[in-house]
N, C-alpha and C positions, 0 to 999 in steps of 0.2 A: 439366602441372598446376603452377600457381604456388604458391610457398611464402609463407605469410603473413609470416614473419619477413623475407623479401626485400622484401616490399611492405607496410610497416607502416601505410600509410594504409587498408588493408583491415581492419585489426585494430580490434575494439571498444575496445581499450585506448587508442586514439587518438581516440575520440569527443570532440567538443567538450564541455568540462566547465564552461563559464562561463554556461550558460543552460539553461532548461527549455523554451524556446520549441519548439513542435511535439511535445513529449513527450506521451504519452497516459497518464493516470493513472486506474486503476479505483478507484472508491469502493464498497465492498461494504456494502450497507445494505438494510433492509426496514422494515416497520411498527415504529415506535417509535424510530427513529434520532434521536439528540439533535441539537442545533443546531450541533455541530461539523462535521456533514456540509456544510451550506451555507457555513459560515465557511471550512473548508478549500478547498471548491470555488472560492469567490471568491478566496482567496489564490493558488491555483494558476493560475487563469485570468488574474489580474492580471499574472502573470509569463509569460504566453503559452502555458501548457500547456493541453491539452484534458482536462477532467475528466468522466468518464463514470460514471454511477451504474449499477452492476451489481446486480441484485436477484433475488428469487425468481421473479418473472414480470414481463412487460412491463406497462405502465400506470402508474397512480399508486398511492402508498401514503401513509399518514399518518405524519408525524414525531411525535416525543414531544410537541411543543407543538400538535399538531393541524393543522399546515400540510400542504398537498398537495405531495408530492415525486414527480416523474416519473422512472421508471426508464428509462434509455437502452438498457439491454440486460438480458437475463436470463441466468442461468447456463446454461440449455440451449443457447443460441446463442452463447456466449462462451467465451473461454479466456484464461488469464493471458499466454499468448505474444503476445497482441494488444496488450499494455499494457507500459509502461516502469516502472511503479511501482504500489503498492497502498496504499490508505488504508482503515482501518476505524474509523468513528466510534463514539462511545459510544451508550448507550441500551440498557438491559437487555433489553427485548423484542426488539429488532433482533438484538442479539448472540446471545441465546439461540436464536432461530430459525436464525441462520446456523451456530451450533455444531452444530446438529442436521442440517444440510444437507451431505452428503459433498462436493458440488460446491464449496462455499465453502472447505472444508478443503483440497481438492485445488488450488484456485485459489491459495491462499496458499502451499501446499507447493511448487508449481511456481515461483512467483515467488521464493521463498526459494532454491530449488535453482539457479535461473537468475541468482542474485546480484543481484536487483533491490531497489531501496529499498522498504521497507515501513514504514508508520506506523499507529499506533493511539492513540486517546485514550479515557479513561474505561473503560467496560466492554469496549471494543474490544480491550483488552489481554487479556481473557479468550479471545477468539477466537484471537489470536496464540498465546497459551499452549497452545492445543489443537492446534497444528500443529508442524511441524518447526522453524519459526522460534522458537517458544517454548522449545525445548530449550536454546537459547543464552542465554535471559534468566534471570538469577538472581532468586530470589524477593525478595531484599533490594533489588534494583534498583527495583522497584515503579513504574517509569515515570519514572526520573530521567534518561533518555537516555544512560546509560552505554554502551548498545549502538549509539549513533549512528555510531560509527566503523566499524561493520559494516553500516550502512545500515538499521538497525532503530531507528526513532525513536518513542518512547512518552511519553505524559504522562497524568497523572491527569485532566486537563481541558484543553480547547483554550485556547491562548494564542498570540499572534503569534510568540513564540520557538519554539514547537513547529512552527508552520507554516514558519518560516524554516529551521529544522534539516532538515525534510522536503524543502523546496525545494532546500537545499544537497545533500542526499543524492541527489535525482533528478538534479541537475546532474552528479554524479559518474558517473552512468549505471549502473555495475555495481560490485559489491563482491567482487572476485576472491579476497580473503582468506578468504571462506567456503568456497571450494573447497578450500583448504589445510586448513582446520579440519575438514572432513568426511573428509579423508584420514587424520587422526590418530585 
């Protein structure tokens, strides 16, 4: 059996960190998601990532502005291990429905434990705060991105700076510092 330390190219620590091309990002949303969903999806895809909307069920749902949004996957047939990062858009109805869905909580908890980049805007922060990832977010942070160094990017509303910080976090691939934090 080979030792990873002997062959560092096998290690995730050596993953290319200057691009998000080919990375797959889960966007957790359902009826009532705000326009940050499509804005973040466009920003991610413009950089070469594949953004997939994971929802309560397959098919379409209505966004907060009444637009039809197609779910690419449903929780029942998906798992966070299939994705490199997770984004939760705002929209009170969407977030409240997701908070009540154990599969959504598990999805984020697993992504957090696997040291993946996680982002949320608006009410999406409420979902993050309902998970293990939220334990590390101080109430006074309130979405000012002070947790970005640990791969948790938050903002009170969507803006290009938030998208860029999330893209940079995804490019880092994993945030191994979280493993050390969980040991203390």
